[in-house]
N, C-alpha and C positions, 0 to 999 in steps of 0.2 A: 383528661389525659392530652398531652401534647402531641399531635398529630407526627408519625415518623417523617423523615426527609427521605425520599427516595433517592437512590445512587443514580449518577448519571448514566444514561442508557447506550452510550459508547463502548465498542468492543472492550473486552477484558484484558488489559496488557499489566505487566508488572509495573508499579508505581504507586500513586497516591490514589486512593478511591474515596470518595467522600462516606460518612457513618450513616447509619440508619435511623439516626436520631437529630433533634435540633442541635445547632451549634450557638454557642453564646461567645460574646465580646466584651472588652471593657468600655465604659462609658467616663471619659476624663471632662469633668465640668470645666468648660470654657475653652477645651481644647479642639473643639472640631475644625478651628478654621486652620490650624497647623498640625494635623493628624496624620500620622502614618500608620498604617497595619500590614500585617504580614502572618502569613502562616509558619509557625515556629517549627511545628513538628508534628509527627502522629506516631502511632503503633498499630499494629495488624500485619496480617498476611500481606504478601504484596500483590495478590492479585484478588483480595476480599474488602470489603468495605472495612474503613479505619474502625479500631475500637476505642480509640481516642483521639481528640485533636486539640493541639494548644495554638491559640492565636494572640498574636501580640500587637499592643498599641503602644504609640509613643506620641505624646504633645509636649513641646520644650522640653522641660527637664522631668516631667512626668511619665512613667513607664508602668506597663502591666500586663501580665499573661494570664490568660482565662483558658482553662482545660474544660473539654466537655466530654463527657464518657458516661458509661454505666458499669461502676466497679461491682465487683462481687463482694468486697469486703471492706471495713473503715480502715484497714491498714492500707488496702491499694488507694484509696481516695486520699488519706494521709501521703502517701508516697508521691502521689502524683502533685499535691500540693506543694511538697516540699521541692520535687523536681522544678516545679514552676518558679518558685523562690530562687532556686540555685541558678535558673538560666538568667534572672535579674541581677544577680550579684556580680561585682566588677572582680571579684577574685572568690577562689572555691570556698564554699561554706563548709561543706563536709569533705574530710580527707578521703573517704571511702565509701561505698554502696552500703556497707555494713553499719556505717556512722548514721547514714541517713535512714536507714531502715530501724535501726536503736530508736532514733528521735520520733519516727513515726508510731512505734509501739509503745511509748513512754507516756501514757495518759497525764503524768503531771506536767508535761509540757504543752499541754493543750487546755484551752479554756472556752468558755461560751463567748459568742460574739453573733453579729449580724452584718448582711450585705444586702443591699436593695438588688432584686433581681427583676426585672420589667415592671418597675414601679413599686414592686411589694418587697417590704423587710423580712428575710428567712433568716432563721436562726443558724448560726455555723459553729464548726468546732475550728479554733483559731490558736496559730501560735505565732510566734515573733522571733526571729532569728536575724542578727547582723542589722536590725533597723528596718528589715522587710516584713510586711506581713503575709502569712499564706493562711487562708481558710477554705473551707470546702462546704456545701451545703447540698441539699437535692432540691430540683426544681421539677414537680411531677415526676416522670420516670426518667428523667436525666440528673446526673452528679455533676456539679459546677465546682471546679476549683480555682480560685484567684489568689495571685500574688502581685502585690503592689508596695511600693515606698509610702505611698500616699492614699487616702481614701478614695476610692472609685465605687461606681456601681458597675452592674451587669445587665445586658439585654440581649435577646434573642437576635441572631444575626437574619436578616432578611434576605430572600434571594434576589430582590430588585434594588439591594442598596448594597453591592460589594465593589464597588467602583475603588475603593480605597486599597484593596488588596491586590498586589502585582500578580497573584495566583488565584482564581477564584475557588475558595474552599469548598464549593458545591459541584464542581467539573472535576472528571477524574482526568489523571494526567500520566502518560507512561514516564518512567524514569529519565528517558531521553528529552522530554519535553522540559523537564525542570532545571535544565542547563541554561544559565544565564538568568534565572529568577532570582532577583536581590533577595538576600539571605535577611531573614527576619532577624537574626540574633544580632545583626549590625546594627539595626535600627535602636535595639534596646541600649546600646553601649556607645554610640556615636556621640562626640560633644554635642552639647545644648545648641539648638538651633540647626545642627547638620540632617536631622531627620527628614527625609524628603516626605512632601506632602502630595497625596494623591487626591484631595478633596479640595473643591474651590473654597 
């Protein structure tokens, strides 16, 4: 079993609070030198640990979104994967939430696949919409969803390797502290070569 990630011990204010499970991020082959990462979003009560966290990555023309969570149902996992896919799309993929949910519930639209997580190939349920791949799997007790136009792998985010994130995904932040933090969605859709690099 994967050891839970304890939340930051700072006073509880309304804002972002890291989850009680490990986080995962995309690995873009050959892209470390020009890599930009960001906290794309999260869900959960404003004063409680997040129930799911989406992290974005961009290197050159390759971008990806990885969501870490503990979903209660397979439909929830599919909805999260499709939401990650939608975040990557330059134009709306689904005209409504109802259309997204219908896609998530339609078994005929999903098939078997695989994704490498921490060096291990794990089986996934996969769909493709608008040339973007969305997939989800389970790694120990954490569910992982990934969306990308190109094949990427996934790894656990280490606490000592978060320098690429403008906002440390392991540290709690009040809403007021989030002002001025670069918007992760912007790095997904900026022109090629414009995504800022936070790593040497």
